[in-house]
VOGU-3710 file (C-alpha; in Angstrom, 3 decimals, decimal comma):
1> mstpavtvat> 91,381/61,406/102,613  92,519/61,376/106,096  90,372/63,132/108,869  91,326/65,267/111,730  90,860/64,561/115,381  87,667/65,996/116,719  88,048/68,177/119,987  85,835/67,089/122,901  83,484/69,783/124,034  82,965/70,786/127,593
11> prlawlkalr> 79,801/69,961/129,310  78,501/73,595/128,961  78,714/73,146/125,118  76,927/69,773/124,957  75,028/70,887/121,862  78,131/71,414/119,871  79,530/68,097/120,784  76,245/66,396/119,884  76,148/68,234/116,628  79,580/66,841/115,769
21> aqalervgvl> 78,596/63,379/116,934  75,559/63,394/114,762  77,499/64,352/111,768  80,457/61,983/112,408  77,787/59,055/112,487  76,732/60,098/108,943  80,305/60,355/107,682  80,579/56,691/108,638  77,533/55,741/106,549  77,677/58,127/103,441
31> tvptvyeeaw> 80,042/57,728/100,542  81,661/59,914/97,893  78,909/60,761/95,387  79,260/59,227/91,839  77,787/59,948/88,372  75,293/57,510/89,046  73,507/59,780/91,310  71,295/62,215/89,674  72,663/65,331/91,327  76,086/64,419/90,520
41> rftdmsaltr> 75,703/62,954/86,991  77,776/65,573/85,352  80,346/65,947/88,141  82,809/63,012/88,446  84,555/63,060/91,836  86,677/59,971/91,236  89,856/62,254/90,789  89,168/63,422/94,483  89,199/59,799/95,731  92,551/59,256/94,158
51> qsfhplrtpt> 94,153/62,014/96,285  95,404/61,856/99,885  94,751/65,082/101,671  95,437/65,510/105,451  94,600/68,197/108,104  97,147/70,888/108,521  100,210/69,758/110,235  102,622/72,932/110,299  101,088/76,338/110,000  102,417/78,605/107,510
61> alhagdidal> 103,713/81,995/109,120  102,136/84,794/106,993  102,457/88,477/107,726  100,085/91,306/107,055  102,269/92,501/104,020  101,711/88,936/102,562  98,070/89,498/101,807  97,909/93,210/100,992  96,861/92,460/97,455  93,854/90,384/98,759
71> cldeakhriv> 92,474/93,025/101,203  89,568/95,251/100,292  89,723/99,015/100,872  86,322/99,296/101,974  86,256/96,384/104,613  87,011/97,513/108,268  86,122/94,045/109,386  88,406/91,272/108,177  88,749/87,802/109,551  91,332/85,485/108,039
81> fvdgvhapql> 91,753/81,764/108,045  94,947/80,161/106,675  94,670/76,540/105,569  91,486/76,353/107,822  93,124/77,873/110,982  92,154/81,249/112,265  95,003/83,896/111,916  94,432/86,625/114,302  97,534/88,537/113,241  96,001/88,908/109,782
91> ssleqdrglf> 92,525/89,829/110,916  91,376/93,416/111,438  88,133/93,720/113,494  86,896/97,185/114,382  84,061/98,086/116,970  80,944/98,894/114,929  77,656/99,465/116,574  77,406/95,994/118,403  78,561/93,966/115,326  80,197/90,665/116,455
101> vshlsaavev> 82,713/89,012/114,189  84,922/86,217/115,560  86,039/82,574/115,270  84,246/79,628/116,673  85,758/79,104/119,913  85,608/82,762/120,877  82,048/83,057/119,634  80,580/80,022/121,621  81,757/81,496/124,863  79,635/84,645/124,455
111> hafnmaphlg> 76,890/83,740/121,794  76,282/80,000/122,307  72,632/80,822/123,045  72,259/82,649/119,770  74,205/80,099/117,614  72,854/76,754/118,926  69,535/76,973/117,003  71,295/77,719/113,838  74,843/76,218/113,595  74,511/72,969/111,640
121> rhaqfrdtlf> 70,648/73,215/111,488  70,212/74,805/107,951  72,840/73,202/106,065  71,611/69,528/106,090  74,407/66,834/106,552  72,222/63,647/106,791  72,506/62,769/103,196  75,341/64,961/101,994  78,920/63,503/102,794  80,937/66,745/102,430
131> taqntaflqe> 78,457/68,700/104,557  78,664/65,804/107,229  82,368/65,882/107,168  82,572/69,696/107,570  80,222/69,407/110,601  81,927/66,506/112,299  85,197/68,047/111,892  84,139/71,587/112,889  86,956/73,254/114,686  87,135/76,748/113,149
141> aavvivprdt> 84,475/79,055/111,719  83,771/82,652/111,026  80,717/83,832/113,228  79,140/87,057/112,166  76,114/88,299/114,406  74,387/91,802/113,349  72,239/93,200/116,186  68,628/94,064/115,693  67,851/97,281/113,658  71,625/97,822/112,975
151> viaspvhvlf> 72,849/98,813/109,532  76,719/97,942/109,049  78,006/100,256/106,435  81,387/98,535/105,926  81,589/95,015/104,392  82,632/91,949/106,491  85,441/90,223/104,618  85,998/86,482/105,536  89,100/85,497/103,746  90,214/81,773/103,552
161> istqaevasy> 93,690/81,430/102,354  95,386/78,243/101,114  99,070/78,179/101,464  100,010/74,471/101,234  99,367/71,493/99,009  97,812/68,125/100,055  95,864/69,875/102,906  92,232/69,306/103,601  90,482/72,431/105,097  86,940/72,613/106,462
171> qrvlllaeag> 85,877/76,316/106,276  82,649/77,355/107,942  80,718/80,683/107,976  77,599/81,421/110,261  75,893/84,713/109,747  73,026/85,845/111,835  71,308/88,981/110,731  68,824/90,020/113,266  65,492/91,723/112,592  65,890/94,915/110,847
181> savtlvedyv> 69,599/94,802/110,268  71,623/95,217/107,177  75,128/93,826/106,234  77,308/92,870/103,445  79,378/89,629/103,612  82,282/88,833/101,406  83,260/85,255/101,447  86,661/84,868/99,633  88,675/81,736/98,862  92,071/82,209/97,498
191> alhagaylsn> 95,400/80,410/97,123  99,036/81,452/97,422  100,365/78,243/95,584  99,459/76,165/92,604  99,252/72,766/94,293  96,157/70,350/94,779  94,263/70,513/98,044  90,674/70,288/99,374  88,507/73,011/100,416  85,260/71,840/102,109
201> avteivvgpn> 83,145/74,845/102,773  79,885/75,313/104,483  77,878/78,719/104,915  74,678/79,124/106,935  72,883/82,565/106,630  69,838/83,552/108,662  68,229/86,653/107,619  65,654/87,889/110,118  62,492/89,779/109,523  62,812/92,988/107,519
211> asvehlrvqr> 66,613/92,364/107,571  68,963/92,701/104,341  71,963/90,704/103,433  74,360/91,216/100,569  76,435/88,163/100,014  79,304/88,019/97,641  81,192/84,849/97,255  84,509/84,588/95,325  86,100/81,365/94,513  89,611/81,864/93,051
221> esgqafhias> 91,381/78,656/94,238  94,344/77,010/92,771  93,867/75,347/89,474  94,696/72,032/90,873  92,274/72,504/94,012  88,971/70,724/94,859  86,453/73,095/96,108  83,223/71,659/97,436  80,815/74,018/99,110  77,243/74,230/100,341
231> gavsldrasr> 75,204/77,107/101,406  71,831/77,259/103,227  69,890/80,641/103,502  66,829/81,274/105,778  64,655/84,207/104,793  62,199/85,394/107,272  59,166/87,893/106,675  59,991/90,843/104,438  63,664/90,025/104,364  66,000/90,624/101,343
241> yhsvnialga> 69,043/88,443/100,201  71,177/89,110/97,154  74,098/87,067/96,368  76,865/87,091/93,753  78,958/83,939/93,218  82,080/84,087/91,198  83,947/81,061/90,400  87,293/81,230/88,728  89,606/78,659/90,147  89,870/74,926/91,044
251> qisrlalhva> 90,091/71,793/89,110  86,745/70,748/90,205  84,459/73,207/92,077  80,841/72,668/93,180  78,507/74,960/94,938  75,096/73,851/96,301  72,892/76,695/97,451  69,582/76,166/99,192  67,419/79,200/99,962  64,339/78,755/102,159
261> qigeavecrl> 61,611/81,167/102,476  60,094/80,905/105,788  58,160/84,196/106,002  55,996/86,135/103,574  56,944/88,756/101,178  60,627/88,044/100,827  62,985/89,130/98,115  65,913/86,819/96,882  68,375/87,586/93,910  70,990/85,114/92,954
271> dglaligneq> 73,557/86,235/90,490  76,400/83,978/89,283  79,418/83,786/86,962  81,666/80,735/86,221  84,693/81,446/84,137  86,601/78,352/83,447  89,216/77,027/80,803  91,631/74,217/80,307  89,965/71,064/81,775  88,270/72,751/84,842
281> ladthtfidh> 84,746/71,644/86,033  82,530/74,161/87,586  79,020/72,982/89,013  76,501/75,052/90,483  73,334/73,655/92,027  70,710/76,191/93,399  67,348/75,463/95,126  64,985/78,413/95,779  62,157/77,224/98,026  59,174/79,492/97,985
291> akphgmsrql> 57,103/78,133/100,900  55,132/81,309/101,857  52,975/83,959/99,854  54,196/87,098/98,126  57,731/85,801/97,651  60,061/87,315/94,758  63,118/85,627/93,432  65,445/86,525/90,448  68,257/84,417/89,240  70,846/85,149/86,565
301> hktivdgaah> 73,639/82,544/86,096  76,339/82,947/83,410  79,141/80,693/82,367  82,062/81,347/80,025  83,899/78,057/79,215  87,097/77,648/77,242  89,377/74,829/76,438  87,958/71,506/77,292  86,323/72,881/80,229  82,904/71,716/81,572
311> avfngqvmvr> 80,159/74,005/83,309  77,002/72,527/85,020  74,118/74,568/86,234  71,129/73,160/87,827  68,692/75,705/89,210  65,439/74,649/90,778  62,567/76,873/91,878  59,773/75,368/93,871  56,518/77,054/94,797  54,630/75,199/97,498
321> pgaqqtdsaq> 51,009/75,057/97,993  49,788/78,243/99,470  52,668/80,237/98,191  50,292/82,482/96,175  51,449/85,423/94,176  54,941/84,273/94,031  57,074/86,138/91,332  60,050/84,173/90,071  62,248/84,387/87,139  65,397/82,401/86,298
331> ssrnlllsak> 67,941/82,634/83,411  70,911/80,607/82,531  73,136/82,042/79,852  76,254/80,339/78,556  79,169/81,227/76,324  81,418/78,536/74,759  84,703/79,672/73,378  86,065/76,459/72,014  84,908/73,394/70,216  85,807/71,294/73,093
341> alvntqpqle> 83,956/73,350/75,845  80,870/71,714/77,201  77,842/73,156/79,209  74,957/71,289/80,928  72,254/73,621/82,022  68,930/72,561/83,447  66,706/75,348/85,008  63,559/73,723/86,687  60,271/75,027/87,940  57,997/73,015/90,210
351> ifaddvkcth> 54,777/74,835/90,900  51,833/73,854/93,333  50,022/77,080/93,572  47,765/78,627/90,861  48,336/82,365/91,416  51,774/82,696/90,564  54,065/84,424/87,874  57,199/82,283/87,090  59,590/82,075/84,016  62,705/80,318/83,216
361> gatvgqldse> 65,059/79,981/80,297  68,490/78,874/79,177  70,779/79,844/76,187  74,066/78,360/75,057  76,064/79,957/72,191  79,362/81,269/70,976  80,740/84,790/70,371  78,831/86,682/67,653  80,833/86,676/64,467  79,015/89,982/63,327
371> aifflqsrgl> 80,207/91,565/66,442  83,866/90,375/65,973  83,842/91,701/62,476  82,406/95,062/63,591  85,093/95,364/66,296  87,825/94,422/63,655  86,482/97,039/61,256  87,151/99,687/64,073  90,784/98,532/64,225  90,874/95,707/66,914
381> seaaardllt> 92,537/92,536/66,273  90,543/89,338/66,203  91,992/88,358/69,550  91,250/91,771/71,068  87,720/91,753/69,762  87,067/88,274/71,260  88,525/89,262/74,613  86,516/92,343/74,697  83,195/90,643/73,965  83,954/87,826/76,445
391> yafgaeiidr> 84,669/90,324/78,963  81,441/92,342/78,353  79,393/88,953/78,684  80,838/88,515/82,310  80,847/92,125/83,257  77,053/92,138/83,744  77,624/89,901/86,852  80,732/91,634/88,038  79,148/95,037/87,826  76,536/93,821/90,409
401> ipipslrrql> 79,156/93,615/92,999  78,819/96,946/95,232  82,413/96,974/96,406  84,727/98,877/93,937  87,968/97,326/95,233  86,622/93,742/94,793  85,106/94,657/91,396  88,613/95,916/90,264  90,383/92,612/91,404  87,792/90,492/89,626
411> vqgvlehttr> 88,031/92,579/86,342  91,847/92,169/86,576  91,279/88,531/86,889  88,761/88,047/84,106  91,094/90,116/81,815  93,996/87,945/82,648  91,945/84,761/82,301  90,665/85,675/78,803  94,123/86,731/77,633  95,715/83,590/79,065
421> ea> 93,174/81,331/77,319  93,681/83,022/74,048
//
């Protein structure tokens, strides 16, 4: 993989230049992870090393009408990036109670003081090649800052569009939700072509005291794409964070999400659904770090695996010493639709406090033959019965998305996927 040139920062932005330099140093040391590393033992990245991706050379000229089907009716605030480059002609940003939504170069002009303590500070890059690359080659980013005690009713839609094959894009999102604020963020990855390319994405979310963030992440890349993403969330006192992660596309996709409790009495809910077929691989790694007392976390991760596809889930919950009265529950539920489909699931608990309530569990199974027979007895074909049961299994996660237009898009995508695989 070739790498883009790094723009030299002005002296006034020395912190950003230093951040890039630190990450670039790590890029020179780190290597592409292999199956011999514990965290990657089910995810073989050798196919990526055989590819040659390059930074964008010729931008694609998209017009507003080209992305109508991707827009969300409820979102007044939309910022768009095409092949990793900010597209102002496709973005739509309304003034809303002091909400700030912009791209990196504009954001650092007015919010460098707010950004410097957080950009590149939560998503650790010292030991992770892809995060280090994203940080070293950081040129564009979506920056969202929600002022103190401000509730933003309309979702903020960050839309990353791929239009060209053989391109490496380094997508970045920074969300700062100040004390007492509330916002819904939609992080959306889509492709307008069927070729191979690399999406290297990093998201950092800081949730201040008593703030609330709803984070909806949708990955519907090309079936030949490589989507490697990491996310880091910091939760301050009495904050609330709910994420829904939907993975539908990519040849190989991986999301590593780290949620850190830095204040007492936080609430964290992680919901996920991977719907894959053919020879896709979808890998989800999560780490919920309960470091303070009275924390609550709930996690439900589902996979629907067809063809010769492979789903991986590794969910770790840590309760540190002193994090008393932590209440955590984690569930991994997996549906195999073919004899060649494969799931590796590993929910984990590490508990170093004695006054806690923690549970975890995992199930792997196939469609219920009695349920299929029942639906056939009511006039449905076997294929229709299987599609209906498959959809119902995934709908539990999709129904947790609070944006109707996005739910409709995903329902249509799931129905098309199950019909295509059948």
